[in-house]
C-alpha positions, 0 to 999 in steps of 0.5 A, spaced: 500 500 500 506 504 500 504 508 493 497 508 493 494 515 495 488 516 499 488 520 506 487 516 512 486 518 520 493 518 523 491 512 528 490 508 522 497 509 518 503 506 519 508 511 522 513 511 516 514 515 510 512 512 503 519 514 500 522 510 506 519 503 503 523 501 496 519 500 490 515 493 489 522 489 488 525 484 492 525 489 498 517 489 498 517 482 498 521 481 504 516 487 507 510 483 506 513 476 508 517 479 514 512 485 516 505 487 515 501 490 509 501 498 511 499 505 509 505 510 510 504 517 509 502 520 502 509 523 500 509 530 498 512 533 492 519 534 492 520 530 498 526 525 498 529 519 501 536 517 501 540 511 505 545 506 504 545 498 505 551 494 507 550 487 505 554 481 505 557 478 499 554 471 499 553 467 493 550 460 492 553 455 488 550 455 481 550 449 476 552 450 469 548 447 464 553 443 461 556 441 468 554 436 474 558 440 479 557 448 481 560 453 477 562 457 483 562 456 490 558 459 496 562 465 498 561 470 504 565 476 506 563 479 512 569 483 514 568 488 508 561 489 506 559 491 499 555 498 499 549 499 496 546 506 495 539 509 494 535 515 492 528 517 491 524 523 490 517 525 489 517 528 482 510 528 481 504 530 485 498 529 480 499 523 478 503 521 485 510 518 482 517 518 485 523 516 481 528 512 484 535 510 483 539 504 486 547 504 485 552 499 487 559 501 483 563 495 486 559 490 483 557 495 477 550 494 478 544 500 478 537 499 478 532 505 476 525 506 475 518 510 477 514 508 482 507 509 481 501 504 483 494 504 482 489 501 487 482 498 485 477 496 490 474 489 488 469 487 493 472 484 499 480 486 497 484 491 494 487 490 487 494 493 486 497 494 479 503 498 476 500 505 474 501 508 468 508 511 468 511 505 472 514 501 467 518 496 471 525 496 474 531 497 469 537 494 472 544 495 468 550 491 469 555 495 467 561 490 468 557 486 463 557 490 457 552 494 460 546 489 459 540 492 461 534 487 464 527 490 465 523 487 471 515 488 470 511 488 477 505 483 478 499 485 480 497 484 488 491 483 492 490 486 499 485 482 503 483 480 510 479 486 511 472 483 514 477 479 518 481 484 521 487 481 519 490 484 512 495 479 508 497 480 501 497 475 495 499 475 488 496 471 482 500 474 476 506 473 471 512 477 472 517 478 466 524 479 466 528 480 459 534 482 456 534 484 449 542 484 449 543 477 452 536 474 448 534 471 455 527 472 458 524 469 464 517 468 466 515 468 473 508 465 474 505 467 481 499 461 482 492 463 483 490 461 490 484 457 492 478 460 495 478 454 500 484 452 504 491 455 506 494 460 502 500 456 498 504 462 495 506 458 490 511 460 484 513 457 478 518 460 472 522 458 466 528 462 464 529 461 456 532 464 450 528 468 446 528 473 440 527 480 441 524 481 434 519 476 435 517 476 442 511 472 443 512 468 449 507 470 455 506 463 458 510 458 460 506 453 456 508 456 450 516 456 451 519 450 447 523 445 451 529 446 447 529 453 448 529 452 456 535 454 460 532 453 467 526 451 470 524 453 477 518 452 482 517 453 490 514 458 495 515 465 494 514 465 502 519 460 503 524 456 499 524 456 491 528 450 487 531 450 480 533 445 475 537 445 469 535 444 462 528 443 459 526 437 462 519 438 466 521 440 473 517 434 476 521 429 472 528 432 473 532 428 478 536 433 481 533 439 484 537 445 487 536 450 492 535 457 489 533 461 495 531 460 502 526 467 503 524 464 509 531 465 512 532 472 510 532 478 514 531 485 511 538 489 512 538 495 516 538 502 512 543 507 514 541 514 513 544 521 515 544 523 522 538 528 523 542 534 523 545 533 516 538 531 513 534 537 509 527 540 511 524 536 505 528 529 507 523 524 509 525 522 516 526 529 518 520 532 514 515 527 518 518 527 524 513 531 528 507 526 525 511 520 527 513 522 534 505 524 535 503 517 532 508 513 536 506 517 542 499 515 541 497 523 540 492 521 534 489 528 534 495 532 534 498 527 529 492 528 524 492 536 525 499 536 523 498 531 517 492 536 515 497 542 516 502 539 511 497 537 506 494 544 506 501 547 505 502 543 499 495 545 496 497 553 497 504 552 494 501 548 488 496 554 487 502 559 488 505 556 482 499 555 478 498 563 479 505 564 476 505 559 471 511 555 474 512 548 473 515 544 479 522 541 477 525 535 481 532 537 484 535 530 483 532 527 477 531 531 470 524 530 469 517 529 473 515 523 468 521 520 464 521 517 457 519 509 457 520 509 465 527 510 465 529 516 470 535 520 469 539 523 474 541 530 475 548 532 476 546 534 484 543 527 484 549 524 481 553 528 487 548 525 492 549 518 490 557 519 490 557 522 497 552 517 500 558 512 498 563 516 501 558 517 507 559 525 506 552 527 507 552 535 506 547 538 501 545 545 500 538 547 502 533 546 497 531 553 493 524 551 493 519 546 497 512 544 495 510 543 502 
């Protein structure tokens, strides 16, 4: 529910800024599994969030299609963790869209995109789908000749309103594709039965495809001779893979791809509050968060309404002088083909995050 925009009383909200929750990627899957569905604050125009993660290098052994043993061995590097930096900015208010950029220079990997969700109420549940400007997550691997992989978002359903216990289910197909390598992935989240326990089952296939004739959208349509890997399991628990085109249930050897249940979210490293700007998420919402945590819900609601009114007033001022809002860290409000570009200030910010240099100049203009 992170980027679905509707206003709630303070006592019904999770006391966290929307921009502090990464887009619906693996990080949000972890949020659903390890935490609970929540409705954070609605981001205001120009609000931004930045953080680092220090992650261990733990690489599971992966089998080569021509080998019976792993092509690499599991490695762990705890003494010298890998730094990953993240920046996101609310670039548009109508429609509500934020641009984001994740960077790991040591591994030559970056990810970017626009985060926008659309919610449809369908009886007893809410269907959450990518918005018009959300074209997926674009991952570039510069260390491998700048291969670019596009990951699409599957639709999710938020249910459990009648029972007062919210939970998330996914029953859709996600796609990962790279035209340069001519490799594509179909990831099918299986539909849940009305009866019985939720299974959270997923199955998928990695195969060779022709980018100029990309007509395979279902696993059953993929020819066995084009299949490189099949995988199957529970996206709340363990997922296994097999090498080659043989059907998964007929393969003699199944190998663990990932154990999601054993993973825990890595803590965010953020600048000290005294080095955060007034429109930086944690500092911007500090008073509202403090009131909610202290169970002063009336005060929190009033503070939130004051913020919303300031944003409306400043929008009216810009409209009166025919001024268009310009993001600070990204070049456009809604970039072409779902790929935001960083401004020089955005590039400098990410470089500073890697060096733990957090100082930024005060914003020339705020929107709330």
